[in-house]
C-alpha positions in Angstrom: -7.6 12.2 -17.4 -8.2 15.9 -17.9 -10.0 15.4 -21.2 -12.2 12.6 -19.7 -13.3 14.7 -16.7 -13.9 17.9 -18.7 -16.0 15.9 -21.2 -18.0 14.1 -18.6 -18.7 17.1 -16.2 -18.2 20.3 -18.2 -16.8 22.0 -15.1 -16.7 25.7 -14.4 -13.7 25.1 -12.2 -11.2 22.3 -12.9 -8.0 21.8 -10.9 -6.0 18.5 -11.1 -2.8 18.2 -9.2 -0.4 15.3 -9.5 0.6 14.7 -5.8 2.6 11.5 -6.5 5.9 13.0 -5.3 4.4 13.3 -1.8 3.7 9.5 -1.7 7.1 8.1 -2.7 7.5 4.7 -1.1 3.8 4.5 -0.4 1.8 1.5 -1.6 0.6 2.1 -5.1 3.3 4.7 -5.8 5.4 4.0 -8.9 8.5 5.6 -10.3 7.5 8.6 -12.5 4.4 9.4 -10.5 1.0 9.8 -12.0 -0.5 7.6 -9.3 -1.8 10.0 -6.7 -4.0 13.1 -7.6 -6.1 15.8 -6.0 -9.1 16.9 -8.0 -11.3 19.9 -7.5 -14.4 20.2 -9.8 -17.3 22.5 -9.8 -20.1 21.2 -12.0 -23.9 21.4 -12.5 -23.6 17.6 -12.9 -23.4 17.3 -9.1 -26.7 19.2 -8.4 -29.1 17.1 -6.3 -26.4 14.5 -5.5 -24.8 13.7 -2.2 -21.1 13.5 -1.7 -20.9 9.7 -2.2 -23.0 9.8 -5.4 -20.7 12.6 -6.8 -17.6 10.5 -6.0 -19.2 7.5 -7.7 -19.7 9.5 -10.9 -16.1 10.6 -10.9 -14.8 7.1 -10.2 -17.0 5.7 -13.0 -15.6 8.2 -15.4 -12.1 7.3 -14.5 -12.5 3.5 -14.1 -9.9 2.8 -16.9 -7.4 5.1 -15.3 -7.7 3.2 -12.0 -7.3 -0.1 -14.0 -4.1 1.2 -15.5 -2.2 2.7 -12.5 -4.1 5.5 -10.8 -4.0 4.5 -7.2 -5.4 7.4 -5.1 -7.7 10.4 -5.9 -8.6 13.1 -3.4 -11.8 14.8 -4.4 -13.4 18.2 -3.8 -16.7 18.2 -5.8 -19.1 21.1 -5.6 -22.1 22.6 -7.5 -21.8 26.2 -8.7 -24.0 27.3 -5.8 -21.8 25.6 -3.3 -18.7 27.0 -4.8 -20.2 30.5 -4.8 -21.0 30.3 -1.1 -17.6 29.1 0.0 
């Protein structure tokens, strides 16, 4: 997943956290984890795009991951200008 995202978005900030352990027993959780993640990306690829369009780009890049077990993905997607003003 990391390689796919870094290739697709060339981010200046990349943070991917497996949060599966917090969702044990939840629908979509599976033994061994790797089903629930939190992603923070800062990329120029998001410039001019609203929140939904940014999310669609990420989901499109990860469609095979979702098809093979990824259940939930929390997203924080910003442009460099937005990240600098936070």
